[in-house]
C-alpha positions in Angstrom: 93.8 86.0 146.2 96.5 83.5 147.0 93.9 80.7 147.4 92.5 81.6 143.9 95.9 81.4 142.4 96.6 78.0 144.1 93.3 76.7 143.0 94.0 77.8 139.4 97.4 76.2 139.5 96.0 72.9 140.9 93.3 72.8 138.1 95.9 73.4 135.4 98.2 70.7 136.9 95.3 68.2 137.0 94.4 69.0 133.4 97.9 68.4 132.3 98.2 65.1 134.2 94.9 63.9 132.7 96.1 64.7 129.2 99.1 62.4 129.8 97.1 59.4 130.8 96.7 57.0 127.9 93.3 55.3 127.4 92.8 51.6 127.8 92.5 49.6 124.6 89.0 48.4 123.6 88.3 44.7 123.9 85.1 43.4 122.5 84.6 41.6 125.9 84.2 44.9 127.7 86.1 45.4 131.0 88.5 42.6 131.9 87.7 41.8 135.6 90.4 40.5 138.0 90.0 38.4 141.1 88.9 40.1 144.3 91.3 42.5 146.0 93.6 43.0 143.0 93.7 45.1 139.9 94.5 44.6 136.2 94.8 47.0 133.3 94.7 46.2 129.6 97.6 48.4 128.4 96.9 47.2 124.8 94.7 44.8 123.0 95.6 44.0 119.4 93.1 42.1 117.2 93.5 40.5 113.7 90.3 39.6 111.8 90.5 37.3 108.8 87.3 36.8 106.7 86.9 35.0 103.4 83.1 35.5 103.0 82.1 32.4 104.9 84.4 32.0 107.9 85.8 34.5 110.3 88.8 34.2 112.5 89.8 36.6 115.3 93.3 36.5 116.8 93.5 38.6 120.0 96.5 39.4 122.1 96.4 41.3 125.4 99.2 43.3 127.1 98.3 43.7 130.7 99.6 45.2 133.9 98.7 45.1 137.6 98.9 42.5 140.3 96.1 40.2 139.5 96.7 36.4 139.5 93.3 35.6 137.7 91.0 37.6 135.5 88.1 36.8 133.0 86.4 38.2 130.0 83.7 37.0 127.5 83.5 37.3 123.7 80.1 36.9 122.0 80.3 35.2 118.6 77.5 34.7 115.9 78.2 31.0 115.4 79.7 27.8 116.9 83.3 28.7 117.6 86.6 26.8 117.9 89.4 28.2 120.0 93.2 27.6 120.0 96.4 29.4 120.8 97.6 31.8 118.1 101.0 32.5 116.7 102.7 35.3 118.7 104.9 36.2 115.7 101.7 37.4 113.8 101.6 40.8 115.5 105.2 41.9 115.0 104.9 40.9 111.3 101.8 43.0 110.9 103.3 46.0 112.7 106.2 45.8 110.3 104.0 45.6 107.2 102.0 48.6 108.3 104.8 50.7 109.5 104.5 54.4 108.4 106.6 55.5 105.5 109.3 57.9 106.5 109.6 60.9 104.2 111.7 64.1 104.2 110.1 67.5 103.8 112.4 70.4 103.1 111.9 74.1 104.1 113.6 77.2 102.8 114.0 79.7 105.6 116.1 78.7 108.7 114.2 77.9 111.9 115.1 78.0 115.6 117.4 75.0 115.5 119.2 76.2 112.3 122.1 78.6 111.9 122.3 81.5 112.6 119.6 81.1 115.3 121.3 78.1 116.9 124.9 76.8 116.9 123.8 73.3 118.0 122.3 70.4 116.1 119.0 68.5 116.8 117.7 65.0 115.8 114.7 65.1 115.4 89.0 21.0 130.7 86.5 18.8 129.0 82.7 19.0 129.6 79.4 17.5 128.5 77.6 18.9 125.5 74.5 21.1 126.2 71.3 19.4 127.1 68.1 20.2 125.2 66.4 23.2 126.6 69.1 24.0 129.1 69.4 27.8 129.8 73.2 27.5 129.6 74.9 24.8 127.5 78.6 24.0 127.6 79.8 23.3 124.1 83.3 22.6 125.3 85.9 23.6 127.9 89.6 23.3 127.5 92.9 24.5 128.9 95.0 26.5 126.5 98.3 27.7 128.0 97.3 30.1 130.7 93.7 30.2 129.6 90.7 28.3 130.8 88.3 28.6 127.9 84.6 27.7 127.9 82.4 27.7 124.8 78.8 28.3 125.8 75.2 28.7 124.5 72.5 30.5 126.5 68.8 31.3 126.3 68.7 33.4 129.4 71.2 36.2 130.1 70.8 36.0 133.9 71.4 32.3 133.9 74.5 32.8 131.7 75.9 35.4 134.2 75.2 33.0 137.1 76.9 30.1 135.4 80.0 32.2 134.7 80.1 33.4 138.3 79.7 29.9 139.7 82.5 28.5 137.4 85.1 31.1 138.4 84.4 33.7 135.6 84.0 36.9 137.6 82.5 39.4 135.3 80.8 42.8 135.6 77.5 43.0 137.5 75.8 44.7 134.6 76.7 41.9 132.2 73.3 40.2 132.0 71.6 43.4 130.6 74.4 43.8 128.0 74.2 40.2 127.0 70.5 40.2 126.3 70.8 41.4 122.6 73.2 38.5 121.9 70.9 36.0 123.6 67.9 37.3 121.6 70.0 36.8 118.4 71.0 33.3 119.5 74.7 34.0 119.5 77.2 31.8 121.4 80.0 32.8 123.7 83.6 32.2 124.4 84.4 32.8 128.1 88.0 33.1 129.0 89.6 32.8 132.4 93.2 33.9 132.7 94.8 31.6 135.3 98.6 31.1 135.0 99.6 27.5 135.6 102.5 28.7 137.6 101.3 29.2 141.2 101.5 32.8 142.5 102.4 34.3 139.1 100.7 37.6 138.3 99.3 38.5 134.9 101.8 41.0 133.4 103.1 41.7 130.0 102.1 40.2 126.7 99.8 37.2 127.1 99.6 34.4 124.6 97.3 35.2 121.7 94.0 33.3 121.3 92.6 32.4 117.8 88.8 32.1 117.6 87.2 30.7 114.5 83.5 30.7 113.6 81.2 30.7 110.5 79.8 34.1 109.5 78.2 35.5 106.4 79.2 39.0 107.4 82.4 40.4 108.9 81.5 41.5 112.4 83.7 42.5 115.3 81.9 42.3 118.7 82.1 45.6 120.5 78.9 46.1 122.4 80.2 44.8 125.7 82.9 47.5 125.7 80.0 49.7 127.0 80.9 48.3 130.4 84.4 49.9 130.4 84.8 52.8 132.8 87.7 54.5 131.0 88.2 55.9 127.5 88.9 53.1 125.0 90.9 52.7 121.8 90.5 50.0 119.1 93.3 48.7 116.9 92.2 46.3 114.2 94.0 44.5 111.4 91.4 43.3 108.8 92.4 40.6 106.2 89.9 40.1 103.4 89.5 40.1 99.7 89.0 43.9 99.5 89.7 47.1 101.5 87.2 47.1 104.4 85.5 49.9 106.4 83.2 50.0 109.4 79.5 50.7 108.5 79.3 53.3 111.3 81.3 54.7 114.2 79.0 52.9 116.7 79.3 55.7 119.2 83.0 56.4 118.9 85.1 58.8 117.0 85.4 58.5 113.2 87.5 55.3 112.4 90.8 56.1 110.9 92.5 53.9 108.3 96.3 53.8 108.9 97.2 51.3 106.2 95.5 49.7 103.2 97.1 47.5 100.6 97.6 44.0 99.2 100.2 41.9 100.9 101.8 38.6 99.9 102.0 36.9 103.3 104.6 34.5 104.6 105.5 33.3 108.1 102.8 33.7 110.7 100.5 35.7 108.4 100.8 33.0 105.8 99.6 30.4 108.3 96.5 32.5 108.9 95.7 33.2 105.2 96.9 30.0 103.6 99.7 31.8 101.9 97.5 33.6 99.4 97.7 37.4 98.7 95.2 39.3 100.8 94.1 42.9 101.2 95.1 44.3 104.6 93.3 47.2 106.2 94.5 48.6 109.5 92.0 50.6 111.4 92.2 52.7 114.6 89.3 54.3 116.6 88.9 56.1 119.9 86.0 55.8 122.2 86.1 58.7 124.7 82.8 57.7 126.3 82.4 53.9 126.1 78.8 54.1 127.4 77.8 55.5 124.0 78.8 52.4 122.1 75.6 51.2 120.6 76.4 48.0 118.7 79.1 45.8 117.1 81.4 46.7 114.3 80.2 45.4 111.0 82.7 45.9 108.2 82.0 46.1 104.5 84.1 46.4 101.3 84.8 49.9 100.1 83.9 51.1 96.5 87.6 50.9 95.5 90.6 49.1 96.8 92.6 52.3 97.1 96.0 51.7 98.7 97.2 53.9 101.5 100.2 54.1 103.8 100.6 56.7 106.5 103.6 58.9 106.2 105.8 60.4 108.9 107.7 63.5 107.8 111.1 64.7 108.9 111.6 68.4 108.3 115.0 69.3 106.9 116.6 72.6 105.8 116.9 72.8 102.0 120.6 72.7 101.0 122.7 72.4 97.8 126.2 70.9 98.2 125.9 71.2 101.9 125.2 74.9 101.8 121.7 76.2 102.8 119.8 77.3 99.7 118.5 80.4 101.5 122.1 81.5 102.1 123.0 81.0 98.5 119.9 82.9 97.4 120.5 85.8 99.8 124.2 85.9 98.8 123.4 85.9 95.2 120.8 88.7 95.6 123.3 90.8 97.6 126.1 90.2 95.0 123.7 91.2 92.2 122.8 94.4 94.1 126.4 95.3 94.8 127.3 94.8 91.1 124.4 96.9 90.0 125.4 99.7 92.4 129.1 99.6 91.2 127.9 99.8 87.6 125.8 102.9 88.3 128.7 104.6 90.1 131.1 103.9 87.2 128.6 105.2 84.7 128.1 108.3 86.8 131.8 109.2 86.7 132.3 108.7 83.0 132.5 112.2 81.2 129.9 113.2 78.7 131.0 113.1 75.0 128.6 116.0 74.0 130.7 118.5 76.0 133.9 118.0 74.0 134.7 119.5 70.5 135.0 116.9 67.9 137.9 117.2 65.4 136.8 115.6 62.2 138.9 115.4 59.1 137.2 115.5 55.7 139.4 113.5 53.4 137.6 114.8 50.3 138.8 118.4 51.1 142.5 117.4 51.4 142.4 115.6 48.1 
């Protein structure tokens, strides 16, 4: 009996601990792989997508933890890409623009933290261009801050995986199979190796953002390689376009949730990305409890209407009037009215009846 109880308590404790573990954030590259003998975790990956109908830009920023000194990932793109460092001020600006609206919601009857139930208060490096027919072509390779970036073409997924491995880009063993759909569609690739210039420094905290630009007639966010991830994933996406945008499908994850939608007049880092013109901003969040079910890339389309939306966070507050709880005024008023009615009934009950007394009437006509 004691063993059963201990087993039950252990199972409950394990369930509670698992519920407190936050999922990793989805990166279109799939799992970020560190150098041998070390570990790395992507605590958060934030992406901004800007699309004007012809050109797409993706700005990505990773927040990582662990003890790795090097790591790598790969981003498939539908066209020839250019890569540069992004402005780190972009993400705080977008977070501020999409911050939930704080509202107060009142309630009538007192709750556990209100009087009389409680007396306390509570607050709530350069390279040659690809040769003709080469299975892997190097479009360009450059050093950008702590990033070693290679822009590649490929006609053979296995040759691409081998090139990446031989050039210091350690990536998942299953990568070749997952890259085949992109090779068949003649996509290109941005391979990134995170290697700090400072010797011995580990990859921790917020990394510099990367800005990737390429031509695209449709707004697409690569996600298929996230199938390689071994833990639940979450996607946070800021979409800047001419209209409110939505994913065409859930691609194997939970239903995408819009957390903000509205036209913004950008300045600062956002203005640099959009050219200073007003743009419609859609913020989307999505969870992927089982990454192996991801069956494609996110393709986004304009919604039927540009309906604005801002998420609201409510603060519950006891309804008062002049600092006095309305429930107390109401109850006091009802009690006062009841007492007054009772007193009136008592007074009327003690008043003598007029019908029991003789009436002395004087007829003035008889006296005259």
